N, C-alpha and C positions, 0 to 999 in steps of 0.2 A: 556434293558439295565441289565444284569445278576446281581444279587446281591449275594453276600458270606458274611455271619454275623458270627461273632465271639460271640457264646453262651456265653462266659466267660466274655466278656466286660462290663464293669459298664454301668448300666442303666443311661443316662444323660437326665433325664426329664424336657423339657422345654415346656410342655403345659396345663399348670395348669386352663389357660381360658376355657379347653374343660372338664377337671375333675382334681380335685386336688389328686397329689402323693407326698411324702405320706402322708396317712390320719392321723389325728389326734390319738396323743398316746391313748390308750385304746378303739379305735374304735371297732378295730377286736375282742378284748377280749370280750366287750359289745354283740356282735353278737354270737360269739361262747355261750359265757354264756346262751343267750336266747336261741340257737338253741337246747343246751344240757341239759338244764333244766328249761326252763321258759317258754314253748310254752302253749299259751291258746287264745281262742278265744272269746272275750269280749262281754260281754251280752248274752252269748251262754253257757258255759262251767261252771258246777259248781266245781270249783276248788278254792284251797287256793291261787294260781297263780293270778287269779282276781285281787286282791288289787293291785299286782306289776303292771299289766298292766295298770291300772288306774292311778298310781303313776306316772307311765314313760309318759304316754301323760300329764298328769298334769303338770309335768316337763317341759316338752317340750313347752307346751303352754305358762306356765310363762317364760320361757328364752324368747320366740319372743315376747310377749307381752311388755315385760321389754324393748328389744332390739329397738321396734318400738314406744315405747311409745302410746301402746294402751290398753285400760281397759275393753277390750271384749275379752276375751281368748276363749270363747265360739264360736266366729266366724272365727276361724282358723280350715282349712280343710287340711289335709294331702293328697296329691297324689303323683303318681309315680315320677313327674318331674315338673319342670316349663313350660313347654310345656303343659303338660295335665292341669295345673291350667290356664294358659292364654285363652284355648280352652275355658274352664269351664265358666271363667268370661265373655269372648267375645261372646259366644252361650248363656250364660243363663241370661245375662244383656240386652244385644243388639237385636233389630230386624232388619230384610231385609231393612224396609225403613228408617231406621236411617241414620244420617250422623256422621261419627266421624272424629277428626283429630288426626292425627299420625305424629312422628316424621320421618324425612329422614334417619335414623340410627337404625328402628327397625329389628328384627330378624325374621326370617319366622314363628317362635311360635305366632306371632301377625299377620302378612302379610297374611299367607296362611290362618288362620280360617275367617278373612274378606274377602279374594277372593273367600274361598270356601260357604260362606253364602251369599255372593251379597250385603254385606254392602258397601256403597259407603264411600270413604275416601279422605281426603287431606292430604297433607305432609307438616309439617313446613321444613321451607328451613335450610341449615346447610352450615355453612363455610366450607373451605377445610380441617380443623383439625378434623372435624366432631363435633363440638358444633352448637346447635340449635340457629338457628336465630328467635327471637320470635316478631320482629317487626311488621310482618304480622299478627299475631296469631288473634287479634281481628278481622281483615277482613275476616277472615276464616270461621267464625261462620255463620251458616245460620240457618232459623226455624226449621230445622230438625235435626241440630246437638245435639247429645246426650251424646257423650264424648269426653275425651282429653286422649290419649294414651302416654305415655313417658317411652322409653328406659333409666333409669337412669344412666348406663354407658355402652358405646358401646363395643361390642364384636371385633369390628375390629380397632376403632380407639382409644381406651381405654379413650375417652373422657367422664368425669362424668360432667353429666348436671345440669344445674341449674333446680330445682323444684319449686322454689317457684313462677316465672311468672307464668307458666300452672296452677299452683294449685290456685293462685289468680284468674286468668282468669275463671276457672272452677266454682269457689264459686260465684263469681259474674252473673255469667250465668245461675247458677244453673244446671251444667253438670256435670256427672261422670269423677271423675278423676282415671285413672288407671295407675299403675305403675310396670315395670318389672325391678326386682333386680338382673336378673341373676348373672350379673358381678360386680354388685355394694356392695351386703352383703357378710358379716358383715361390712366390711371397711368403706362404704360411710353411714354417719349418714342421717339417713329417719325418720322424726317424722311423723308418719302416723295422729296423733290427731292436729297438728299443722298446716300441711298442707292439711287437709280434704280429706286424699285419699279415695276412695270409695271401691278400690280394688288393691291388690298388691300380685304379684306372686313371691315367694323364692326358691331356690333349695338348696338342703342338701349337694351335692356332690363337690362344687365348694369352695368358700370362707369359708363356714362353716366345711370344710375339712371332709364330711361325707361320706356313703356310696352311689353308684349310686341307682337309683331307689326310692329315697326321695326326697320331696319338698313338697310346697302347697301353700294355699293363705290364705290371711288375707282379710277379708270382713268388711265394715261397718255394723253396727246394721241392718240398712235397706237394704243394700244388701243382707243381709246372709238371711234375713226373704223373700225376695222376688225374688232372682237368681232360676232359674229353673235348678236343679241339671243336670248335664250331665249324670249322671248314677242314676237309682232309683234300690232300690233293698231293700234286709233283714237289718235291722240296730240292731236287737236283742231287739228293744223296740216298742212300739206301735203295737204288730203284731196283734193285733185283727183286725186291718184296713188295706186297701189294698192303701190307700192313702198314700202320703209322709207323712214321722213324721212332726210334729209342732215345737218338741223341738230341742234345739241346745246345742251342736253340731250334735247330730244325724241326723239330717236332711241333713247334709253335710257329711256323714260318711256311706255310703252304702257298704254292702259288709264286708269281712275281713281286716280288718287293716295290714297293713305290718309291725306289731310290730317287725319282725326281723330286717328289714332295721332301723326303727324308735328307736330301740333299740341303735343301732350303731350312729345315728344321737345325740341321747340326749348326749351321750358319747362325739362325737365330738362338740358339742356346747357347753358342761359343760367345754372344753379344750379351744375352740377357741374365744367363746364371749367375756371373761374377758381378753384375750391377743391380741385381735383384733389389738389394735395400734402396739403393737411390731410386730405382725405378718405382719401386711401390711408394716411397715418400712423397714423390710428385704426384701420382695418382690420387693418394690419401689427402694431401693437400688440396689440391683442385676440387675433391670429393667435400671437403669441409667448407672450403667457400662457397661452393653452389648450395651447401645446407644453410649456412648462414642466410645467404642471400631468399633463399626458398622459404625461410621462416617468417620473412617480412612481408610476404606475399599473402593477401588475404585470399582465403578460397582453397588455400592448398594445405596439406597436410603430408608428413612423412610416416613412410610405415617401415619396420624393421629395426635392426640395431642402433642402437643409440651412436652418435656421433663420436663420442670417446669410448665405446665398449670396444671389444676385438673385434675387427670388421675388416672388409674388403672394399674395394673403391665403387660400392654400388649404393644408389641411391633410389628407394622405390617412392613414388609421390603417389597422393590419392586427392579426390578433391568430389566433396558432395554439391558442389554450386555448378560445376561444368563437366562434361563427356570429357574423359581423359582422352579417348581416340579422338577427338575433335581439336584438342589441345596439341598431340602429337602430330595431326595433319596441318595445323597452322604453322608449328615450330618449323616442319620441312617447307612448307610453302614459304613463307616470309623470309626465312633466316639460313635454310638448308640444314637446319639443326636434326641431327639424326639420332633418334632414340630407339626404346623398343616399348610397346604398349600391348598390355593383355594379360594373359594367367602366365605367360614364360615357361611352360611346360611343366609346371610344377602346382597343381590344384591343391594338394595337401597343404603347401606352404602357405598359401594364401588365405585358407581356411584358418589356419593358425594365426595370422597376422589381421583376419578381420576384413580381408580384401576379396573374397571371394562371392560372387562369381564375376564381379566387374574387372578384378584385377589391378594392376599398378602402371603408372607411367615410369620407367626405369630409366635413369640415367646412371651411366657407367664411364666417367673419365678415364682416361688411361695415362700410362706413364710420359707420354709427348705431350699431353695436353697442356694448353698454355692459358693464363690467367685472363688476358683479354678474350678467349673462346669463351671461358665461365661468364665472365661479365654481359656478354654480348648474348649470351642464352639465356642468362636470368634477365635482363632488361625485355627481351622479347616474351619471355614467359610472363613476366609483371604486366606489360602491355595487353596480351592475350587475356589475361585474367581480369582486367580492370573493364572490358567491354562487356 
């Protein structure tokens, strides 16, 4: 199909589950300021900018610790993204002869490292809306079970999962409890201390409204002291030894930190965390409006969590009458409506929802999405489906 795009057409962005746009106010300015006047390599450069760099990381760790109710900020490590964080957690805390329990709604950021390393796993069943069914969780535990891994919110279904049940199960059986918060944070309340979470991965460029290339992990003190670093190298500390540093967070911070991106993330978090309930309310409101519009379009059906269930601002759509890739292409061509189409890096989740192997057309309004944008996208969608 030949495409002809109008370069002057307004960008109608509905793919915030992939990355947030626009970013939080002040994010671009913070990145530009660091690039133009603040560059420093921590622990290495003798510079008056060193203190600002330390203050930046201290501010980030403080905000993250408070958000997740965790009092060991030194156990927070920054990574390029949550995929890197989940790889580090899995490859650093688990061994090939371990068995782990995962949800049926996991992203490939969890599943591919498990398959790559040959770690055996069992899947927690899920209902057709994408909510975990924990009724058989106890029966899945074996003598070699080492961890339970749960995606806090589905990137296909939008379903927000119950974390208390797997947390309690992990606690009673002395298992690691690992949580992927890519779609959940900062909107879903996650208390790391109360839940006894051993390791948690987060990303900076989605709900936090920060730059791509930022994210990280939070580890329990025990996990932080024992995890095998995914990458080892210079930290600017304990340089007299070729062994891994013993101090935290240096042990978890090899190489040069991405202070450029983290400057943007710090500014984004200062904006997004205090306003998270307000920002979430708008995104959910726009998702509900889109849902209502889609329900009136012949040939479309939604897949995933019911609109009134615990959910995020994700709406997956399927069609038996028209190819969803063609629908996505026409939305972009005619209205510059940006969505995501396909399997969204979560094949097991689609099998649960009954949308494998075709996938879904995913809409994800954001905190700055406006009503007229939803109405415009819905009207165009209706036009396309009527053809």
